[in-house]
N, C-alpha and C positions, 0 to 999 in steps of 0.2 A: 567505538573509538571514544576516547575521552573527550575529544572536542564536541562530539555529537550529544553526550550526556549533559553538557553544560547549557545546550541550547533550550530555549522555551519550547514547550510542546508544540505550540502553534507554528513556530519557525521550523521545527523538525518535520512537521507535516507538509509544509511547503517545498521542501527540498527535492523530492521526486518530481514534483511539477516543474521546478526550475530546470532540473537536469533534462527532463524529456524535451522542453522547449528549447533548451540550448543546443541539444544535439539536432533538432530540426533546423535551427538557425545555421549551425555549422554545415549541415548537409546542403543548404542553400547558398553557401559561400559567404555567410556573415562571420566576420572575424572579430569585430568590436561592436559593442552596443552600450548605450547609455540607459540608465534606469528608466527614464521616461519612455524610451522605445520599448524596453523590455516589459514595461507595465502594460503596454498595448498588446504585446503578445500574450502575456500571461493572464491578463485581467486582474492582477494584483497591484494596488497603489504603489507608485514609485517610492513614496516615503517608507512603506512597508518593506519593499525590496531592499532599500538602502539600510534599514535597521536590521533586517535578516542577515545581510552580507556582512555587516559590521561585527556580528558575533564571531565571525570567522577570520578576523584580521583585516589587513589591507589588501582587499581584492582589486581595487580599482583606484583611479585618480580623479579628483574633482575636475569636471570640464572635459575629461578625455573619456571616461566610461570604463568598461570592462572588457578585457580580452576573453573572447568566447572560449578558445581552447583551454585557457587557464582555468576558467570557471568550471568547465567540464571535468578537467583533472581533479579540481578540489572536491567537487560534489560526488564524483565517482569514487574517490577514496573514502569519503565520509559514509556513503551508502554501500560501500563494498560491492559494487556492481560486477567487479572482476572475480568475485568468489562465488562459486556456484552454491545456490541454496536449494536443497532438495525438500520437497514439500509433501506432507501427508494431508490428504483431504478427507474429512470425516463428515459423512452425511450425503447421501446420493439422491436427494430430492431434486426438484426442478433447478434450484439455485446451484446446487453442487454439480449437476450435470452441465449447466451453462459454463461454470468456472473451468470444468474439465475439458470441455470442448475448446474453449479459448486457451487455456493453459499458458498464459503469459507469453503469447507469441511475440510481443514487442521487446521482451528482454530474454535473451538466450540463456542467462544465468539464473533464471527463476523458472523452476519446473515442478509440476506435480508428478511425483513418482509413484505413489500408491494410494488407493482409496478404500475407504471402510463405511460400513453401515451395520445397524443392528436388525435390519429387517431380513428375516429368514428367506423371504422370496427373492431378495437381491443377492445375498451372500452366496458366493460361488459362481455367479453369472459374470459375463463380461460386457463392459460398456465403452465404447469407443477405444477398444484395444486394451482396456484395463480390467484386470480381475478385481471384483469387489470382495474384500476380505471382512471378516466379522471383527468386532472390537476386542474379542478375546485373543485375536492374533496380533493386535496392535503393536506391542512391544517388539515382538520377534521380527515382524516384517519391517518395522521402521529400522531396526538395527541392521537388518540385511541390506537395506537400501541407503543406509547412511543419512537418514532424514534428520534435519535439524529445524524445521519449522513445520507448524500444523495450522491449518485452516478448518474451522468447524462450522457447519451451516445447519446443525440440528436445532430443533425448536427450543425455546427457552426452558421448557420443563425438563428437557433432557440434557441441557447444556452443562450443568455442573458435573453430572456423571461422565460426560465426554471428556471435559477438561481434566477431571481427575485421572482418567486413563491416560491422557496425553502427558500430564505432568509426571505421572509415575513411570512413564517410559523414558523420562529424562529430557524431554523437549521443553526449552525454556522460551520459545517465541511462538505466541499464538495469536491468530487472527480470528475473532469470534463474530459471527453474523447474527447472533441473538442479542437483542438489546439489553436484557437483564444482566447485572453484574454477577460474576461468580467469584468464589474464593480461591486465590492462588497463593502460593508461597512468595515472599518478597523478592526472590531471585528470579521470578518468572515474569517476562515481559508480555502483556496481553493488550491488544487493541480491539475496540468494539466497532463494528459498522452496523448502524441502524438506518436501514434505507428510508424508513418512514420519517425519522427525524432529519435526516439529510434532505429529503424532498420538501418538507415543511419549511426548513431553513431556506432552501432555494426559493420557494414561493414567497417567503417573507421579503427577502432581499430584492427579489424581482418586483414585488409590489412597491417597495421603497424606491427602486430605480425608476420605475414607470412614472411615478409622481414628479420625478425631476425632469422628465422629458417634456419639452414645449409642446403645447397643443398643436402647433403647426406642423410638428414632426409626425405627430400621431395621425393627422388628418391626410 
């Protein structure tokens, strides 16, 4: 959507977090919430929440807060959660198998539909009810399953080759679990998940946070 493209990348990354927590609040009967209260739920500073929300227009009123159902409607539209996203998973190592077993159970509109690997020992076998196809069948299988998103968990040294196959099949949304950057056309959207970097970032901020905790709290 056009609104989403105007958002800063950091803000866009927080939208799914906001939506997930808003749905939990709604399920617990909360219909209105202020940014300070929402900050406690999401662990995002209230000033950041207000800034993020301001990019999307007048979502609330000062002193009143935000209507939870309205926010859910806004964020759902932005993230297109009502539209089914059919996903191809490339790489059936330990991470790929874990992703397949989970298969986005919290969101019925996100679903892995087909899986691929280039290991001859895996191709043609079945894991968790899914046939594992070779990469030479990628385009054909994805077209048959109307796939529009791909996740790749292959190692960095094989990432570019896997992404090339994905792009050649016409898929323009890719989530890559290899940290090294790959080359894609400008019309392709690719996100990188580097678990090591995420963990080190978490540890850094936790260390900073611990320094702010009074000694009497730690004891």
